[in-house]
VODOKOL-957756 format. One line per 10 residues: number of its first residue (from 1); their letters; for each residue x, y, z of N, C-alpha, C, CB. Coordinates in nm, 2 decimals. Glycine has a CB too. Layout:
<lumkes>
NUM	A	X,Y,Z,X,Y,Z,X,Y,Z,X,Y,Z; ...
</lumkes>
This chain:
<lumkes>
1	MSKLTKNQKR	0.09,-0.11,0.00,-0.01,0.00,-0.01,0.10,0.12,0.01,-0.13,-0.01,0.12; 0.06,0.20,-0.09,0.16,0.35,-0.10,0.10,0.44,0.02,0.14,0.45,-0.29; 0.20,0.52,0.06,0.19,0.61,0.15,0.11,0.73,0.13,0.31,0.65,0.16; 0.04,0.79,0.20,0.01,0.92,0.17,0.11,1.02,0.15,-0.06,0.97,0.27; 0.08,1.10,0.07,0.16,1.23,0.07,0.08,1.33,0.20,0.14,1.31,-0.10; 0.16,1.45,0.21,0.14,1.54,0.29,0.01,1.58,0.26,0.23,1.64,0.30; 0.00,1.62,0.12,-0.14,1.70,0.10,-0.23,1.59,0.11,-0.16,1.79,-0.06; -0.25,1.48,0.06,-0.35,1.39,0.10,-0.38,1.36,0.26,-0.31,1.26,0.03; -0.29,1.38,0.33,-0.30,1.33,0.46,-0.41,1.46,0.51,-0.14,1.30,0.56; -0.36,1.59,0.45,-0.42,1.76,0.48,-0.58,1.72,0.45,-0.34,1.91,0.34
11	VNPKVEQGKQ	-0.61,1.68,0.34,-0.72,1.70,0.27,-0.81,1.57,0.29,-0.70,1.72,0.12; -0.76,1.45,0.29,-0.83,1.33,0.31,-0.97,1.34,0.41,-0.72,1.23,0.36; -0.92,1.40,0.54,-1.02,1.40,0.67,-1.11,1.50,0.62,-0.96,1.45,0.82; -1.11,1.61,0.53,-1.24,1.71,0.52,-1.34,1.61,0.44,-1.20,1.89,0.42; -1.32,1.50,0.37,-1.43,1.42,0.32,-1.45,1.33,0.37,-1.44,1.39,0.21; -1.58,1.34,0.44,-1.65,1.23,0.54,-1.66,1.10,0.46,-1.80,1.26,0.59; -1.63,0.98,0.50,-1.65,0.87,0.45,-1.78,0.83,0.49,-1.56,0.79,0.47; -1.82,0.78,0.37,-1.97,0.76,0.37,-2.08,0.86,0.38,-1.98,0.68,0.48; -2.03,0.95,0.35,-2.14,1.06,0.36,-2.18,1.12,0.19,-2.07,1.20,0.47; -2.27,1.15,0.17,-2.33,1.19,0.06,-2.37,1.33,0.06,-2.43,1.10,0.02
21	YPLAEAVKLL	-2.26,1.42,-0.01,-2.31,1.56,-0.02,-2.41,1.61,-0.12,-2.20,1.63,-0.03; -2.46,1.69,-0.08,-2.54,1.77,-0.19,-2.46,1.84,-0.29,-2.62,1.88,-0.13; -2.49,1.85,-0.40,-2.39,1.89,-0.54,-2.34,2.00,-0.48,-2.48,1.92,-0.71; -2.42,2.10,-0.47,-2.35,2.25,-0.45,-2.26,2.25,-0.33,-2.45,2.38,-0.42; -2.28,2.18,-0.24,-2.17,2.16,-0.11,-2.08,2.12,-0.17,-2.19,2.06,0.02; -2.06,1.97,-0.27,-1.95,1.91,-0.32,-1.87,1.97,-0.35,-1.96,1.84,-0.39; -1.94,2.08,-0.47,-1.84,2.16,-0.56,-1.76,2.25,-0.46,-1.91,2.26,-0.67; -1.80,2.31,-0.38,-1.74,2.37,-0.27,-1.61,2.33,-0.21,-1.81,2.37,-0.19; -1.65,2.22,-0.16,-1.55,2.12,-0.08,-1.43,2.08,-0.17,-1.63,1.98,-0.01; -1.49,2.04,-0.34,-1.36,2.01,-0.40,-1.28,2.12,-0.40,-1.38,1.96,-0.52
31	KEISYTKFDA	-1.32,2.27,-0.40,-1.17,2.34,-0.43,-1.11,2.36,-0.30,-1.17,2.48,-0.51; -1.19,2.31,-0.17,-1.09,2.31,-0.06,-0.99,2.18,-0.06,-1.18,2.31,0.07; -1.02,2.06,-0.14,-0.94,1.96,-0.10,-0.83,1.92,-0.26,-1.06,1.82,-0.05; -0.85,2.02,-0.32,-0.80,2.01,-0.43,-0.63,2.09,-0.43,-0.91,2.08,-0.51; -0.52,2.02,-0.46,-0.39,2.09,-0.41,-0.27,2.09,-0.54,-0.32,1.98,-0.26; -0.31,2.07,-0.65,-0.25,2.09,-0.77,-0.19,2.23,-0.79,-0.34,2.05,-0.89; -0.10,2.23,-0.84,-0.03,2.36,-0.87,-0.09,2.40,-1.00,0.14,2.36,-0.89; -0.15,2.29,-1.09,-0.19,2.37,-1.23,-0.34,2.36,-1.24,-0.12,2.30,-1.38; -0.42,2.43,-1.32,-0.55,2.42,-1.35,-0.61,2.28,-1.36,-0.57,2.48,-1.47; -0.65,2.23,-1.27,-0.72,2.06,-1.25,-0.85,2.05,-1.33,-0.77,2.00,-1.06
41	TVEIAVRLGV	-0.85,1.93,-1.39,-0.98,1.90,-1.45,-1.05,1.84,-1.34,-0.97,1.81,-1.57; -1.23,1.90,-1.37,-1.32,1.84,-1.29,-1.39,1.75,-1.34,-1.39,1.90,-1.24; -1.39,1.64,-1.28,-1.46,1.53,-1.35,-1.58,1.45,-1.24,-1.34,1.41,-1.42; -1.64,1.40,-1.32,-1.77,1.35,-1.29,-1.78,1.20,-1.30,-1.88,1.42,-1.38; -1.82,1.10,-1.23,-1.82,0.97,-1.25,-1.98,0.93,-1.18,-1.68,0.90,-1.17; -2.05,0.89,-1.28,-2.21,0.83,-1.26,-2.21,0.68,-1.30,-2.32,0.91,-1.37; -2.22,0.60,-1.19,-2.24,0.46,-1.19,-2.41,0.43,-1.21,-2.18,0.40,-1.05; -2.46,0.36,-1.30,-2.57,0.31,-1.32,-2.62,0.20,-1.33,-2.60,0.33,-1.39; -2.71,0.18,-1.30,-2.79,0.03,-1.29,-2.83,-0.01,-1.43,-2.93,0.04,-1.21; -2.73,-0.01,-1.50,-2.76,-0.08,-1.66,-2.65,-0.20,-1.65,-2.73,0.04,-1.82
51	DPRKANQMVR	-2.70,-0.28,-1.76,-2.62,-0.38,-1.79,-2.56,-0.33,-1.95,-2.71,-0.54,-1.77; -2.46,-0.26,-1.98,-2.40,-0.24,-2.07,-2.34,-0.33,-2.18,-2.34,-0.19,-2.02; -2.33,-0.47,-2.13,-2.34,-0.57,-2.23,-2.45,-0.60,-2.34,-2.33,-0.67,-2.17; -2.57,-0.53,-2.29,-2.69,-0.58,-2.35,-2.72,-0.46,-2.43,-2.80,-0.63,-2.24; -2.74,-0.47,-2.55,-2.76,-0.35,-2.68,-2.88,-0.25,-2.60,-2.82,-0.44,-2.87; -3.01,-0.27,-2.55,-3.11,-0.22,-2.51,-3.08,-0.16,-2.37,-3.20,-0.32,-2.53; -2.96,-0.17,-2.30,-2.93,-0.10,-2.19,-2.83,-0.01,-2.22,-2.91,-0.18,-2.08; -2.76,0.02,-2.37,-2.65,0.11,-2.36,-2.67,0.28,-2.33,-2.58,0.09,-2.49; -2.61,0.32,-2.25,-2.62,0.48,-2.23,-2.52,0.56,-2.33,-2.59,0.53,-2.07; -2.58,0.62,-2.44,-2.46,0.69,-2.51,-2.55,0.83,-2.55,-2.38,0.60,-2.65
61	GVVTLPHGTG	-2.47,0.93,-2.50,-2.51,1.05,-2.58,-2.41,1.18,-2.58,-2.65,1.09,-2.52; -2.47,1.33,-2.62,-2.41,1.41,-2.63,-2.47,1.51,-2.57,-2.38,1.42,-2.73; -2.36,1.60,-2.49,-2.43,1.75,-2.44,-2.35,1.84,-2.45,-2.48,1.76,-2.29; -2.40,1.99,-2.46,-2.33,2.09,-2.48,-2.33,2.15,-2.32,-2.39,2.17,-2.59; -2.20,2.16,-2.27,-2.18,2.19,-2.12,-2.20,2.35,-2.14,-2.02,2.14,-2.06; -2.29,2.41,-2.06,-2.31,2.60,-2.09,-2.17,2.65,-2.09,-2.42,2.71,-1.95; -2.12,2.60,-1.98,-1.97,2.67,-1.96,-1.85,2.60,-2.04,-1.93,2.68,-1.80; -1.88,2.53,-2.15,-1.76,2.44,-2.20,-1.66,2.39,-2.13,-1.68,2.48,-2.29; -1.57,2.31,-2.16,-1.48,2.21,-2.09,-1.38,2.28,-2.02,-1.40,2.12,-2.19; -1.32,2.39,-2.07,-1.20,2.47,-2.02,-1.08,2.42,-2.08,-1.19,2.47,-1.87
71	KTTRVLVLCT	-1.09,2.32,-2.17,-0.98,2.30,-2.23,-1.00,2.30,-2.40,-0.92,2.18,-2.16; -0.90,2.33,-2.46,-0.88,2.35,-2.61,-0.90,2.22,-2.65,-0.74,2.39,-2.66; -0.99,2.19,-2.77,-1.04,2.07,-2.82,-0.99,2.06,-2.95,-1.18,2.05,-2.82; -0.92,1.94,-2.97,-0.81,1.93,-3.10,-0.94,1.85,-3.21,-0.63,1.80,-3.07; -0.96,1.93,-3.30,-1.07,1.86,-3.39,-1.00,1.82,-3.53,-1.23,1.98,-3.41; -1.01,1.72,-3.59,-1.00,1.68,-3.68,-1.12,1.63,-3.82,-0.93,1.60,-3.62; -1.12,1.71,-3.91,-1.25,1.70,-4.02,-1.18,1.61,-4.13,-1.32,1.87,-4.09; -1.25,1.48,-4.14,-1.22,1.41,-4.26,-1.32,1.45,-4.36,-1.22,1.27,-4.23; -1.31,1.50,-4.49,-1.41,1.54,-4.59,-1.34,1.55,-4.72,-1.46,1.68,-4.56; -1.43,1.58,-4.79,-1.41,1.59,-4.93,-1.32,1.75,-4.97,-1.58,1.58,-4.99
81	PDKETEATEA	-1.28,1.77,-5.08,-1.23,1.92,-5.08,-1.32,2.02,-5.07,-1.17,1.96,-5.20; -1.45,1.99,-5.14,-1.55,2.11,-5.13,-1.61,2.13,-4.99,-1.69,2.09,-5.23; -1.57,2.05,-4.89,-1.62,2.10,-4.74,-1.48,2.13,-4.67,-1.72,1.97,-4.65; -1.35,2.16,-4.72,-1.23,2.20,-4.65,-1.25,2.34,-4.59,-1.12,2.20,-4.74; -1.29,2.41,-4.68,-1.28,2.57,-4.63,-1.38,2.58,-4.50,-1.34,2.68,-4.77; -1.50,2.52,-4.53,-1.62,2.52,-4.43,-1.56,2.47,-4.31,-1.77,2.44,-4.47; -1.48,2.37,-4.29,-1.43,2.33,-4.17,-1.34,2.41,-4.09,-1.37,2.21,-4.19; -1.23,2.46,-4.21,-1.11,2.53,-4.15,-1.18,2.69,-4.10,-0.96,2.54,-4.27; -1.27,2.73,-4.18,-1.31,2.88,-4.12,-1.40,2.82,-3.98,-1.41,2.99,-4.25; -1.42,2.72,-3.94,-1.52,2.69,-3.86,-1.43,2.62,-3.69,-1.62,2.57,-3.96
91	GADFVGLDEY	-1.29,2.66,-3.76,-1.18,2.63,-3.64,-1.14,2.50,-3.65,-1.24,2.65,-3.48; -1.16,2.41,-3.74,-1.08,2.29,-3.73,-0.95,2.29,-3.71,-1.09,2.22,-3.84; -0.88,2.21,-3.64,-0.71,2.19,-3.64,-0.67,2.13,-3.74,-0.65,2.12,-3.53; -0.70,2.03,-3.79,-0.65,1.90,-3.91,-0.78,1.92,-4.02,-0.65,1.69,-3.82; -0.76,1.95,-4.13,-0.85,1.93,-4.22,-0.81,1.83,-4.35,-0.89,2.06,-4.26; -0.88,1.74,-4.39,-0.83,1.67,-4.52,-0.92,1.56,-4.52,-0.67,1.63,-4.53; -0.81,1.43,-4.58,-0.87,1.30,-4.60,-0.77,1.20,-4.62,-0.98,1.30,-4.71; -0.74,1.19,-4.71,-0.64,1.06,-4.72,-0.49,1.07,-4.65,-0.61,1.03,-4.89; -0.44,1.19,-4.64,-0.32,1.19,-4.58,-0.35,1.15,-4.42,-0.25,1.34,-4.61; -0.46,1.20,-4.38,-0.50,1.16,-4.23,-0.56,1.02,-4.21,-0.62,1.27,-4.17
101	VEKIKGGWTD	-0.59,0.99,-4.32,-0.65,0.83,-4.31,-0.52,0.74,-4.29,-0.75,0.79,-4.48; -0.38,0.76,-4.37,-0.28,0.69,-4.38,-0.21,0.74,-4.25,-0.21,0.72,-4.52; -0.20,0.83,-4.18,-0.16,0.87,-4.08,-0.23,0.80,-3.96,-0.16,0.98,-4.09; -0.34,0.82,-3.98,-0.43,0.71,-3.86,-0.38,0.58,-3.86,-0.60,0.70,-3.88; -0.36,0.53,-3.98,-0.34,0.38,-3.99,-0.21,0.37,-3.95,-0.35,0.32,-4.13; -0.13,0.47,-3.93,0.01,0.47,-3.89,0.04,0.47,-3.74,0.08,0.59,-3.94; -0.06,0.50,-3.66,-0.09,0.50,-3.53,-0.10,0.64,-3.48,0.01,0.44,-3.47; -0.13,0.71,-3.57,-0.16,0.89,-3.50,-0.32,0.92,-3.50,-0.08,1.04,-3.62; -0.31,0.93,-3.34,-0.44,0.98,-3.30,-0.46,1.10,-3.21,-0.49,0.88,-3.26; -0.36,1.21,-3.26,-0.34,1.32,-3.16,-0.41,1.41,-3.16,-0.23,1.37,-3.16
111	VDVIICTPSV	-0.56,1.39,-3.15,-0.67,1.45,-3.13,-0.76,1.42,-3.06,-0.71,1.46,-3.21; -0.89,1.51,-3.03,-1.00,1.50,-2.90,-1.10,1.45,-2.99,-1.05,1.66,-2.80; -1.15,1.49,-3.09,-1.25,1.48,-3.20,-1.26,1.43,-3.32,-1.29,1.56,-3.24; -1.28,1.37,-3.39,-1.30,1.35,-3.54,-1.43,1.36,-3.60,-1.27,1.23,-3.57; -1.47,1.46,-3.70,-1.56,1.46,-3.73,-1.56,1.41,-3.90,-1.61,1.56,-3.68; -1.67,1.36,-3.99,-1.66,1.34,-4.10,-1.79,1.36,-4.18,-1.60,1.23,-4.11; -1.80,1.37,-4.31,-1.91,1.37,-4.39,-1.93,1.24,-4.43,-1.90,1.46,-4.50; -2.06,1.21,-4.46,-2.09,1.11,-4.48,-2.03,1.03,-4.61,-2.20,1.12,-4.47; -2.01,1.11,-4.70,-1.94,1.06,-4.81,-1.81,1.00,-4.81,-1.95,1.14,-4.90; -1.72,1.01,-4.69,-1.60,0.96,-4.70,-1.60,0.84,-4.56,-1.50,1.09,-4.70
121	MAKVGALGKI	-1.75,0.81,-4.52,-1.76,0.69,-4.41,-1.69,0.60,-4.44,-1.88,0.63,-4.39; -1.69,0.55,-4.61,-1.64,0.39,-4.64,-1.48,0.40,-4.63,-1.69,0.31,-4.82; -1.43,0.51,-4.61,-1.28,0.52,-4.58,-1.25,0.54,-4.44,-1.20,0.63,-4.65; -1.34,0.59,-4.35,-1.31,0.60,-4.23,-1.35,0.48,-4.15,-1.36,0.72,-4.18; -1.48,0.42,-4.21,-1.49,0.29,-4.12,-1.39,0.18,-4.13,-1.62,0.23,-4.16; -1.30,0.19,-4.23,-1.15,0.08,-4.22,-1.09,0.14,-4.12,-1.03,0.08,-4.37; -1.12,0.28,-4.04,-1.02,0.29,-3.93,-1.09,0.23,-3.81,-0.97,0.45,-3.90; -1.20,0.18,-3.78,-1.28,0.13,-3.68,-1.21,0.08,-3.56,-1.35,0.03,-3.73; -1.07,-0.02,-3.60,-1.02,-0.08,-3.49,-0.94,0.02,-3.43,-0.95,-0.20,-3.53; -0.90,0.13,-3.49,-0.80,0.19,-3.43,-0.85,0.31,-3.36,-0.69,0.22,-3.52
131	LGPRGLMPNP	-1.00,0.37,-3.42,-1.04,0.48,-3.37,-1.16,0.44,-3.24,-1.09,0.57,-3.50; -1.22,0.34,-3.27,-1.31,0.25,-3.19,-1.24,0.27,-3.02,-1.30,0.07,-3.26; -1.16,0.18,-2.99,-1.09,0.18,-2.86,-1.07,0.29,-2.81,-0.99,0.12,-2.85; -1.05,0.40,-2.88,-1.01,0.53,-2.85,-1.14,0.64,-2.80,-0.93,0.58,-2.98; -1.27,0.57,-2.87,-1.36,0.67,-2.86,-1.32,0.80,-2.97,-1.35,0.71,-2.71; -1.29,0.78,-3.06,-1.27,0.88,-3.18,-1.37,0.84,-3.28,-1.12,0.87,-3.24; -1.41,0.73,-3.30,-1.50,0.68,-3.43,-1.61,0.77,-3.47,-1.58,0.54,-3.42; -1.61,0.84,-3.57,-1.75,0.92,-3.57,-1.87,0.86,-3.58,-1.75,1.01,-3.67; -1.97,0.92,-3.55,-2.11,0.87,-3.53,-2.21,0.96,-3.56,-2.13,0.83,-3.40; -2.34,0.91,-3.63,-2.43,1.00,-3.66,-2.50,1.05,-3.56,-2.50,0.97,-3.75
141	KTGTVTMEPG	-2.50,0.94,-3.46,-2.57,0.99,-3.33,-2.52,1.11,-3.25,-2.57,0.88,-3.23; -2.42,1.11,-3.24,-2.34,1.21,-3.18,-2.30,1.33,-3.25,-2.23,1.15,-3.14; -2.34,1.34,-3.37,-2.34,1.46,-3.47,-2.20,1.48,-3.53,-2.38,1.60,-3.38; -2.11,1.37,-3.53,-1.99,1.39,-3.56,-1.96,1.30,-3.71,-1.90,1.36,-3.42; -2.10,1.28,-3.77,-2.10,1.24,-3.91,-2.21,1.36,-3.97,-2.14,1.07,-3.93; -2.16,1.41,-4.05,-2.28,1.53,-4.09,-2.24,1.59,-4.20,-2.31,1.66,-3.98; -2.34,1.65,-4.28,-2.30,1.72,-4.42,-2.28,1.88,-4.37,-2.43,1.70,-4.55; -2.28,1.92,-4.21,-2.26,2.04,-4.19,-2.11,2.04,-4.10,-2.39,2.10,-4.11; -2.01,2.01,-4.15,-1.89,1.97,-4.08,-1.85,2.12,-3.99,-1.76,1.91,-4.21; -1.88,2.22,-4.06,-1.83,2.37,-4.00,-1.93,2.36,-3.87,-1.86,2.52,-4.11
151	KAVQEVKAGK	-2.04,2.35,-3.88,-2.15,2.36,-3.76,-2.11,2.25,-3.63,-2.32,2.32,-3.84; -2.05,2.15,-3.67,-2.02,2.06,-3.59,-1.92,2.09,-3.51,-2.01,1.96,-3.66; -1.80,2.17,-3.58,-1.68,2.20,-3.52,-1.69,2.32,-3.40,-1.59,2.23,-3.64; -1.78,2.40,-3.46,-1.82,2.50,-3.38,-1.92,2.45,-3.26,-1.87,2.62,-3.47; -1.97,2.36,-3.26,-2.05,2.31,-3.15,-1.95,2.26,-3.04,-2.13,2.19,-3.21; -1.84,2.15,-3.09,-1.77,2.08,-3.03,-1.67,2.19,-2.97,-1.72,1.97,-3.12; -1.60,2.29,-3.02,-1.54,2.41,-2.99,-1.60,2.45,-2.84,-1.57,2.51,-3.10; -1.73,2.49,-2.86,-1.82,2.54,-2.75,-1.86,2.47,-2.65,-1.93,2.57,-2.79; -1.81,2.34,-2.67,-1.84,2.26,-2.51,-1.92,2.14,-2.53,-1.93,2.34,-2.40; -1.95,2.10,-2.67,-2.06,1.98,-2.69,-1.95,1.87,-2.68,-2.15,1.98,-2.85
161	IDFRVDKTGI	-1.97,1.76,-2.58,-1.89,1.66,-2.54,-1.99,1.51,-2.60,-1.86,1.67,-2.34; -1.90,1.40,-2.60,-2.00,1.28,-2.61,-1.93,1.23,-2.52,-2.01,1.18,-2.75; -2.06,1.12,-2.44,-2.00,1.05,-2.31,-2.09,0.92,-2.37,-2.04,1.12,-2.13; -2.03,0.82,-2.29,-2.10,0.69,-2.32,-2.06,0.59,-2.19,-2.04,0.62,-2.47; -2.15,0.50,-2.16,-2.14,0.43,-2.00,-2.03,0.31,-2.03,-2.31,0.35,-1.94; -1.93,0.28,-1.96,-1.83,0.19,-1.99,-1.87,0.07,-1.96,-1.71,0.21,-1.94; -1.80,-0.03,-1.99,-1.83,-0.19,-1.97,-1.86,-0.22,-1.79,-1.67,-0.29,-2.02; -1.80,-0.12,-1.71,-1.83,-0.15,-1.57,-1.98,-0.07,-1.53,-1.70,-0.10,-1.46; -2.04,0.00,-1.62,-2.17,0.06,-1.58,-2.13,0.21,-1.55,-2.25,-0.02,-1.44; -2.02,0.27,-1.55,-2.01,0.41,-1.51,-1.96,0.47,-1.63,-1.93,0.45,-1.40
171	VHSGIGKLSF	-2.03,0.60,-1.63,-2.02,0.74,-1.73,-1.91,0.82,-1.68,-2.16,0.85,-1.74; -1.80,0.83,-1.72,-1.68,0.91,-1.69,-1.67,1.05,-1.79,-1.55,0.82,-1.71; -1.67,1.17,-1.72,-1.64,1.29,-1.80,-1.61,1.38,-1.72,-1.75,1.35,-1.89; -1.47,1.45,-1.79,-1.46,1.59,-1.76,-1.59,1.69,-1.77,-1.37,1.62,-1.85; -1.58,1.78,-1.69,-1.66,1.88,-1.70,-1.66,2.00,-1.67,-1.73,1.86,-1.66; -1.50,2.05,-1.68,-1.45,2.17,-1.65,-1.34,2.18,-1.58,-1.52,2.23,-1.58; -1.31,2.30,-1.54,-1.18,2.32,-1.46,-1.19,2.41,-1.33,-1.06,2.38,-1.56; -1.08,2.36,-1.24,-1.11,2.39,-1.09,-1.10,2.56,-1.10,-0.98,2.31,-0.98; -1.06,2.60,-1.20,-1.07,2.76,-1.20,-1.18,2.83,-1.22,-0.99,2.81,-1.30; -1.29,2.71,-1.28,-1.45,2.78,-1.32,-1.49,2.82,-1.19,-1.57,2.67,-1.41
181	SDTQILQNAK	-1.58,2.89,-1.16,-1.65,2.96,-1.07,-1.77,2.84,-1.02,-1.71,3.11,-1.14; -1.79,2.81,-0.90,-1.89,2.74,-0.82,-2.00,2.71,-0.92,-1.94,2.82,-0.69; -2.05,2.83,-0.95,-2.20,2.80,-1.03,-2.15,2.76,-1.18,-2.32,2.96,-1.03; -2.02,2.79,-1.25,-2.02,2.73,-1.36,-2.00,2.54,-1.35,-1.90,2.80,-1.43; -1.94,2.52,-1.24,-1.90,2.35,-1.23,-2.04,2.32,-1.17,-1.75,2.30,-1.11; -2.12,2.38,-1.11,-2.23,2.32,-1.07,-2.36,2.31,-1.22,-2.29,2.43,-0.94; -2.35,2.41,-1.28,-2.44,2.40,-1.41,-2.36,2.30,-1.49,-2.48,2.55,-1.50; -2.24,2.29,-1.49,-2.17,2.20,-1.60,-2.24,2.05,-1.57,-1.99,2.19,-1.58; -2.24,2.03,-1.44,-2.25,1.89,-1.39,-2.37,1.88,-1.39,-2.20,1.86,-1.26; -2.50,1.96,-1.36,-2.64,1.93,-1.35,-2.67,1.91,-1.53,-2.74,2.08,-1.25
191	EIIDMIIKLK	-2.59,1.99,-1.64,-2.65,1.96,-1.78,-2.64,1.79,-1.77,-2.56,2.04,-1.93; -2.50,1.75,-1.78,-2.48,1.61,-1.80,-2.54,1.50,-1.70,-2.34,1.58,-1.82; -2.57,1.52,-1.56,-2.67,1.45,-1.51,-2.81,1.44,-1.55,-2.67,1.49,-1.42; -2.84,1.56,-1.59,-2.98,1.57,-1.64,-3.00,1.49,-1.81,-3.03,1.74,-1.65; -2.88,1.48,-1.87,-2.90,1.44,-2.01,-2.91,1.28,-1.99,-2.76,1.48,-2.12; -2.82,1.23,-1.87,-2.79,1.08,-1.84,-2.90,1.04,-1.78,-2.67,1.05,-1.73; -3.00,1.10,-1.72,-3.14,1.08,-1.66,-3.24,1.08,-1.80,-3.19,1.22,-1.53; -3.24,1.13,-1.86,-3.30,1.15,-1.96,-3.32,1.03,-2.08,-3.26,1.25,-2.01; -3.16,0.99,-2.04,-3.13,0.89,-2.14,-3.17,0.75,-2.11,-3.00,0.90,-2.16; -3.25,0.73,-1.97,-3.27,0.60,-1.92,-3.33,0.52,-2.00,-3.33,0.59,-1.82
201	PQAAKGTYIK	-3.25,0.37,-2.02,-3.32,0.31,-2.12,-3.45,0.22,-2.07,-3.21,0.22,-2.18; -3.54,0.19,-2.15,-3.67,0.14,-2.09,-3.63,0.00,-2.02,-3.80,0.13,-2.21; -3.55,-0.05,-2.06,-3.49,-0.20,-2.02,-3.44,-0.19,-1.88,-3.38,-0.24,-2.11; -3.39,-0.08,-1.83,-3.31,-0.06,-1.70,-3.42,-0.09,-1.61,-3.24,0.10,-1.68; -3.39,-0.18,-1.50,-3.46,-0.19,-1.37,-3.42,-0.15,-1.27,-3.49,-0.28,-1.33; -3.50,-0.11,-1.16,-3.44,-0.07,-1.04,-3.40,0.05,-1.04,-3.36,-0.13,-1.00; -3.29,0.07,-0.97,-3.23,0.20,-0.93,-3.13,0.23,-1.04,-3.17,0.20,-0.79; -3.16,0.38,-1.10,-3.07,0.40,-1.24,-2.97,0.46,-1.18,-3.12,0.48,-1.37; -2.97,0.57,-1.12,-2.85,0.63,-1.06,-2.82,0.57,-0.95,-2.85,0.76,-1.05; -2.70,0.49,-0.93,-2.66,0.41,-0.83,-2.59,0.51,-0.75,-2.58,0.28,-0.87
211	SIYLASTMSP	-2.48,0.60,-0.81,-2.39,0.69,-0.75,-2.33,0.77,-0.84,-2.29,0.64,-0.68; -2.30,0.89,-0.76,-2.25,1.00,-0.85,-2.13,1.04,-0.75,-2.37,1.13,-0.89; -2.02,1.05,-0.80,-1.89,1.11,-0.77,-1.83,1.19,-0.82,-1.82,1.05,-0.75; -1.79,1.33,-0.78,-1.70,1.44,-0.83,-1.54,1.42,-0.76,-1.77,1.62,-0.80; -1.48,1.50,-0.87,-1.33,1.46,-0.82,-1.26,1.58,-0.93,-1.27,1.27,-0.85; -1.12,1.60,-0.86,-1.07,1.67,-0.97,-0.93,1.61,-0.99,-1.06,1.83,-0.95; -0.84,1.63,-1.05,-0.72,1.57,-1.10,-0.63,1.55,-0.94,-0.63,1.68,-1.25; -0.63,1.42,-0.93,-0.54,1.38,-0.80,-0.62,1.41,-0.69,-0.40,1.46,-0.79; -0.74,1.45,-0.67,-0.82,1.47,-0.55,-0.91,1.34,-0.50,-0.92,1.60,-0.57; -0.95,1.32,-0.39,-1.01,1.22,-0.33,-1.16,1.25,-0.43,-1.01,1.23,-0.16
221	GIAIDPKTVS	-1.23,1.15,-0.41,-1.38,1.17,-0.48,-1.47,1.18,-0.37,-1.43,1.04,-0.58; -1.58,1.27,-0.40,-1.65,1.34,-0.31,-1.83,1.27,-0.33,-1.63,1.51,-0.35; -1.87,1.19,-0.25,-2.00,1.12,-0.31,-2.11,1.25,-0.32,-2.06,0.97,-0.19; -2.20,1.21,-0.43,-2.32,1.32,-0.45,-2.45,1.24,-0.40,-2.34,1.37,-0.61; -2.51,1.32,-0.32,-2.65,1.27,-0.30,-2.74,1.29,-0.39,-2.70,1.32,-0.20; -2.78,1.18,-0.47,-2.85,1.17,-0.60,-2.97,1.26,-0.60,-2.90,1.03,-0.64; -3.03,1.26,-0.46,-3.12,1.36,-0.48,-3.15,1.50,-0.48,-3.18,1.33,-0.42; -3.02,1.54,-0.45,-3.00,1.68,-0.51,-2.94,1.72,-0.64,-2.92,1.74,-0.43; -2.93,1.64,-0.74,-2.90,1.68,-0.85,-2.99,1.76,-0.97,-2.85,1.58,-0.87; -3.11,1.76,-0.89,-3.21,1.85,-1.00,-3.26,1.94,-0.91,-3.34,1.75,-1.10
231	E	-3.17,2.01,-0.77,-3.23,2.06,-0.70,-3.19,2.23,-0.79,-3.19,2.01,-0.54
</lumkes>
């Protein structure tokens, strides 16, 4: 078992074991227990009462955080030449097709989001084994396969994120930075939680939201009282 650092010893007692905090209180506490010298990422983890191995219980969606994620999102647009100007003017970091398809085949995935037009899906589909495990595969359901790549780029840059439940039944997502105000973090957290609730599968039985934890980079997790998320 690894030894606790001085900072961990100082902040851990502030988080009561077994206690579930109101969301607003948890946001305030998070700032008290975070000790990184850099602007840490605020993350949320929502454990769901679903079996993600069953297609009818998969939870996946997109949400636009009202205050963005606080990080620069690198966007690649794979498209035909007639859409390149639109994507570039919208702020895409990389735009093209064949050269990037070959780079990806060679192992390059130094982007956060990939957007493509329907006409190039045949070429993009061949990259599924590389992009799929990294969560980078474009999908019409998340708006990343579209005839309007410029609009999609603007939405992603403005804070639109894609989330999905993992094989353990948990949705993990970054929802901002520690430098955000309490209100900004609170509103971003509510936005994604509300969307997860809306996406509850009809096949899910019993308790849907089993637990919610809020944390920042290297901080302890703070348990949220699910009853307070709609306050």
